C-alpha positions as CSV (number, residue, x, y, z in Angstrom):
1,X,0.0,0.0,-0.1
2,X,1.2,3.5,-0.8
3,X,-0.1,7.1,0.1
4,X,-0.6,10.1,-2.3
5,X,-0.1,12.3,0.7
6,X,2.3,10.6,3.1
7,X,3.4,13.6,5.2
8,X,-0.1,13.5,7.0
9,X,0.8,10.2,8.5
10,X,2.9,12.2,11.0
11,X,-0.3,13.2,12.6
12,X,-0.5,9.4,13.7
13,X,1.6,10.5,16.7
14,X,-1.7,11.6,18.2
15,X,-2.5,8.0,19.0
16,X,0.2,7.4,21.4
17,X,-0.1,10.7,23.0
18,X,-3.9,9.8,23.5
19,X,-2.8,6.5,25.3
20,X,-0.4,8.5,27.5
21,X,-3.1,11.1,28.4
22,X,-5.8,8.3,29.2
23,X,-3.3,6.4,31.3
24,X,-2.5,9.7,33.4
25,X,-6.4,10.4,33.6
26,X,-7.1,6.9,34.9
27,X,-4.3,7.3,37.5
28,X,-5.6,10.8,38.6
29,X,-9.1,9.3,38.9
30,X,-7.8,6.4,41.2
31,X,-6.1,9.1,43.4
32,X,-9.1,11.2,43.5
33,X,-11.3,8.4,44.6
34,X,-9.0,7.1,47.3
35,X,-8.7,10.5,48.7
36,X,-12.5,10.9,48.8
37,X,-13.6,8.0,50.8
38,X,-12.0,5.8,53.4
39,X,-11.1,2.3,52.1
40,X,-13.9,0.6,54.1
41,X,-16.5,3.0,52.4
42,X,-15.0,3.0,48.9
43,X,-17.2,0.3,47.6
44,X,-20.4,2.0,48.5
45,X,-19.2,5.4,47.5
46,X,-17.6,4.6,44.2
47,X,-19.1,1.3,43.1
48,X,-16.9,-0.9,41.0
49,X,-17.7,-1.3,37.4
50,X,-16.2,-3.7,35.0
51,X,-12.8,-2.7,34.3
52,X,-12.8,-3.6,30.6
53,X,-15.9,-1.6,29.7
54,X,-14.0,1.6,30.8
55,X,-11.3,1.2,28.2
56,X,-13.3,-0.1,25.1
57,X,-14.9,3.1,24.1
58,X,-11.5,4.8,24.3
59,X,-10.0,2.0,22.3
60,X,-12.5,2.6,19.6
61,X,-11.9,6.3,19.6
62,X,-8.0,5.7,19.3
63,X,-8.4,3.3,16.2
64,X,-10.9,5.5,14.5
65,X,-8.4,8.5,14.7
66,X,-5.7,6.2,13.3
67,X,-8.1,5.3,10.4
68,X,-9.1,8.9,9.7
69,X,-5.4,10.1,9.7
70,X,-4.7,7.2,7.1
71,X,-7.6,8.1,5.1
72,X,-6.4,11.7,5.0
73,X,-3.2,10.6,3.6
74,X,-5.1,9.0,0.6
75,X,-4.1,5.4,0.8
76,X,-3.6,3.6,-2.5
77,X,-3.4,0.0,-3.6
78,X,-2.1,-1.3,-6.9
79,X,-4.3,-3.2,-9.2
80,X,-3.8,-4.8,-12.6
81,X,-6.1,-3.3,-15.3
82,X,-6.1,-4.1,-19.0
83,X,-3.8,-2.2,-21.3
84,X,-5.6,-0.4,-24.2
85,X,-4.3,-0.7,-27.6
86,X,-1.3,-2.9,-26.5
87,X,0.5,-4.9,-29.1
88,X,2.7,-8.1,-28.8
89,X,4.7,-10.2,-31.3
90,X,5.1,-13.8,-30.7
91,X,8.5,-14.8,-32.3
92,X,8.8,-18.7,-32.4
93,X,11.9,-20.6,-33.4
94,X,11.2,-23.0,-36.2
95,X,14.7,-24.3,-36.8
96,X,15.3,-28.0,-37.0
97,X,15.9,-28.5,-33.5
98,X,12.1,-27.9,-32.8
99,X,11.4,-31.5,-33.6
100,X,13.3,-32.9,-30.7
101,X,11.0,-35.0,-28.4
102,X,12.3,-34.1,-25.0
103,X,9.1,-31.8,-24.8
104,X,6.2,-34.1,-25.7
105,X,4.9,-34.8,-28.1
106,X,7.8,-32.5,-29.6
107,X,8.9,-29.0,-29.1
108,X,7.0,-27.5,-32.1
109,X,3.7,-28.9,-31.1
110,X,4.1,-27.9,-27.4
111,X,4.8,-24.5,-28.8
112,X,1.7,-24.3,-30.8
113,X,-0.5,-25.2,-28.0
114,X,1.2,-22.9,-25.6
115,X,0.8,-19.9,-28.0
116,X,-2.7,-20.6,-28.6
117,X,-3.2,-20.4,-24.6
118,X,-1.3,-17.1,-24.6
119,X,-3.6,-15.7,-27.4
120,X,-6.7,-17.1,-25.5
121,X,-5.6,-15.6,-22.2
122,X,-5.1,-11.9,-23.4
123,X,-8.2,-9.5,-23.6
124,X,-9.7,-9.1,-26.9
125,X,-8.4,-5.5,-27.5
126,X,-4.8,-6.6,-27.3
127,X,-3.2,-7.0,-30.7
128,X,-1.0,-10.2,-31.1
129,X,1.3,-10.9,-34.1
130,X,2.9,-14.3,-35.0
131,X,6.5,-14.7,-36.5
132,X,8.4,-17.8,-37.2
133,X,12.0,-17.8,-37.8
134,X,14.8,-20.1,-38.7
135,X,17.6,-18.7,-40.9
136,X,15.2,-16.2,-42.1
137,X,12.2,-14.4,-40.4
138,X,8.5,-14.9,-41.7
139,X,5.8,-12.7,-40.4
140,X,2.7,-15.1,-40.3
141,X,0.3,-12.5,-39.0
142,X,0.8,-8.8,-38.3
143,X,-0.5,-7.6,-34.9
144,X,-4.3,-8.1,-34.9
145,X,-7.3,-8.7,-32.7
146,X,-8.6,-11.3,-35.1
147,X,-8.0,-14.5,-33.1
148,X,-9.1,-16.9,-36.0
149,X,-6.3,-15.4,-38.1
150,X,-3.8,-16.0,-35.3
151,X,-4.9,-19.6,-34.8
152,X,-4.5,-20.2,-38.4
153,X,-1.0,-18.7,-38.4
154,X,0.0,-20.9,-35.6
155,X,-1.1,-23.9,-37.8
156,X,1.6,-23.0,-40.5
157,X,4.6,-23.2,-38.1
158,X,6.9,-25.7,-39.7
159,X,10.2,-26.7,-38.5
160,X,13.5,-26.6,-40.7
161,X,16.6,-24.9,-41.2
162,X,19.1,-22.9,-38.8
163,X,18.5,-20.1,-36.2
164,X,19.0,-16.3,-37.0
165,X,17.7,-14.6,-33.8
166,X,18.9,-11.2,-34.4
167,X,17.1,-10.9,-37.8
168,X,13.9,-12.1,-36.1
169,X,14.2,-9.4,-33.4
170,X,14.9,-6.7,-36.0
171,X,11.9,-7.6,-38.1
172,X,9.5,-7.8,-35.3
173,X,10.5,-4.5,-34.0
174,X,9.9,-2.8,-37.7
175,X,6.6,-4.6,-37.6
176,X,5.7,-3.1,-34.0
177,X,6.9,0.2,-35.0
178,X,4.4,0.5,-38.0
179,X,1.5,0.8,-35.7
180,X,-0.7,3.9,-36.1
181,X,-0.1,6.3,-33.0
182,X,-3.1,6.9,-30.8
183,X,-3.2,10.4,-29.3
184,X,0.2,11.2,-30.8
185,X,1.8,8.1,-29.0
186,X,2.8,4.6,-30.1
187,X,1.0,1.8,-28.5
188,X,2.9,-0.1,-25.8
189,X,4.5,-2.9,-27.4
190,X,6.6,-6.1,-26.5
191,X,8.2,-9.3,-27.9
192,X,7.9,-12.9,-26.4
193,X,10.8,-14.7,-28.0
194,X,10.9,-18.6,-27.8
195,X,14.1,-20.3,-28.9
196,X,15.5,-23.6,-28.3
197,X,19.0,-23.1,-29.4
198,X,22.0,-20.9,-30.1
199,X,21.6,-18.4,-32.7
200,X,23.7,-19.7,-35.4
201,X,23.9,-16.9,-38.0
202,X,23.1,-13.4,-39.0
203,X,23.0,-10.1,-36.6
204,X,24.0,-10.4,-33.0
205,X,20.8,-10.9,-31.0
206,X,22.2,-8.9,-28.0
207,X,22.6,-5.9,-30.3
208,X,19.3,-6.3,-31.7
209,X,17.6,-6.5,-28.3
210,X,19.4,-3.3,-27.3
211,X,18.0,-1.4,-30.0
212,X,14.7,-2.7,-29.1
213,X,15.1,-1.8,-25.6
214,X,16.1,1.9,-26.7
215,X,12.7,2.1,-28.5
216,X,10.7,0.9,-25.2
217,X,10.1,-2.6,-26.6
218,X,11.1,-5.2,-24.1
219,X,11.7,-8.8,-25.1
220,X,10.4,-11.6,-22.8
221,X,12.5,-14.8,-23.7
222,X,11.5,-18.4,-23.1
223,X,14.2,-21.0,-23.3
224,X,12.5,-24.2,-24.5
225,X,13.8,-27.9,-23.9
226,X,16.2,-29.9,-21.8
227,X,19.8,-30.5,-22.1
228,X,19.0,-34.2,-23.3
229,X,17.0,-33.0,-26.4
230,X,18.1,-34.6,-29.5
231,X,17.2,-34.8,-33.1
232,X,18.1,-37.2,-36.0
233,X,19.6,-35.6,-39.0
234,X,21.3,-37.2,-42.3
235,X,25.1,-37.7,-42.3
236,X,26.9,-35.5,-44.5
237,X,27.1,-37.0,-48.1
238,X,23.8,-38.8,-47.5
239,X,25.3,-41.8,-45.9
240,X,22.7,-42.6,-43.2
241,X,21.7,-40.4,-40.3
242,X,23.3,-39.3,-37.0
243,X,21.8,-38.2,-33.6
244,X,22.6,-34.6,-32.7
245,X,22.2,-32.9,-29.3
246,X,20.1,-29.8,-29.2
247,X,20.1,-28.3,-25.8
248,X,18.7,-24.8,-25.1
249,X,20.8,-21.7,-24.5
250,X,19.1,-20.0,-21.5
251,X,22.1,-17.9,-20.8
252,X,22.1,-16.2,-24.3
253,X,18.3,-15.7,-24.1
254,X,18.6,-14.2,-20.5
255,X,21.0,-11.7,-21.9
256,X,18.7,-10.7,-24.6
257,X,15.7,-10.1,-22.2
258,X,18.1,-8.2,-19.8
259,X,19.4,-5.5,-22.4
260,X,16.0,-5.0,-23.7
261,X,14.2,-4.4,-20.4
262,X,12.2,-7.8,-20.5
263,X,12.6,-11.0,-18.4
264,X,13.8,-14.4,-18.9
265,X,12.2,-17.8,-18.3
266,X,12.8,-21.3,-19.3
267,X,10.4,-24.4,-19.8
268,X,11.4,-28.0,-19.8
269,X,8.1,-29.6,-20.6
270,X,4.8,-28.7,-22.2
271,X,3.0,-28.0,-19.0
272,X,5.5,-25.5,-17.8
273,X,5.7,-23.8,-21.3
274,X,1.9,-23.3,-21.1
275,X,2.1,-21.9,-17.7
276,X,4.9,-19.7,-18.9
277,X,2.8,-18.2,-21.9
278,X,-0.3,-17.7,-19.8
279,X,1.7,-15.8,-17.3
280,X,3.3,-13.6,-19.9
281,X,-0.3,-13.1,-21.3
282,X,-1.5,-11.8,-18.1
283,X,1.7,-9.5,-17.4
284,X,1.8,-8.0,-20.9
285,X,-2.0,-7.3,-21.4
286,X,-2.3,-5.6,-18.1
287,X,-0.6,-2.6,-16.4
288,X,-0.3,-1.8,-12.6
289,X,-2.1,1.3,-11.7
290,X,-2.8,3.1,-8.2
291,X,-6.5,3.1,-6.8
292,X,-7.3,5.1,-4.0
293,X,-8.8,3.2,-1.0
294,X,-9.6,6.4,1.2
295,X,-13.3,5.8,1.5
296,X,-12.9,2.5,3.1
297,X,-10.6,3.8,6.0
298,X,-12.8,6.9,6.2
299,X,-15.9,4.8,6.5
300,X,-14.3,2.4,9.2
301,X,-13.1,5.4,11.2
302,X,-16.5,7.1,11.4
303,X,-18.1,3.8,12.2
304,X,-15.7,3.4,15.1
305,X,-16.5,6.7,16.3
306,X,-20.1,6.2,16.3
307,X,-19.6,2.7,18.0
308,X,-17.4,4.0,20.6
309,X,-19.8,7.0,21.5
310,X,-22.6,4.7,21.6
311,X,-21.2,2.3,24.0
312,X,-19.9,5.2,26.2
313,X,-23.4,6.8,26.3
314,X,-24.9,3.3,27.2
315,X,-22.6,2.3,29.8
316,X,-21.5,5.8,31.5
317,X,-24.0,8.3,30.2
318,X,-21.2,10.3,28.6
319,X,-19.2,10.4,25.5
320,X,-15.8,10.0,27.1
């Protein structure tokens, strides 16, 4: 919780000051009662009352004062609200390593399913684009709110070739920069980059990510797969096949996320990949905004004042 006018909280010193004053008042009352009557007559002159009743109204008054001071400081809590006109590009590595079966049924199928879960999790007004990349990037769907078009684009993901992550980032940035400004400002944009291996050619991905960061386009990376992932490829010269290890490179992807202002995650199986995508969908389609909760504290303070006054009048015939 935060406060729009935090300096007003200094007034909370009134509460301990009230406690000190009340304790002194009780001591003076006891001394006055002792001086007024002999000990043997004290019970008839000053009849005993339940001790806890004497303190309950004052306790309510003290808490009420604290609540009203907090209300005057305009307390706020942070809530997530949908981002209007946001756009997100999903960049999916479709190099040959995406056929590895360490992520069941294989990496590419798991990505299709998780990307669909991502699209389904973001509000309808958020535009999503789909891009596939191996040695060359291919925009399968520019940012759109047409969910059917996005589903069709995911169905066109095919795995083959090498990995050129830097070119994919540059192409995604160009697509996002083409958005028409709203009220003179570009819509908030982000990239979700999934890859399962090392960039093998082209532009340095870190340099491309730094350029994206300067344009306020963060990149959220997902490293897919396990160190035990393998694919079967033809041997050079066409003489049979061989098994090749295709482990992910989470360190390189983490660096891309860091320099662009995004975050890095890893997914070793289909279930965790789906969770990552759904979480990213929620993060990127919402923003944190402060909401005042002054009315709640003010209402509680006034209710406690009324309750304390009612109890004091009922039990003692006076307000305090």
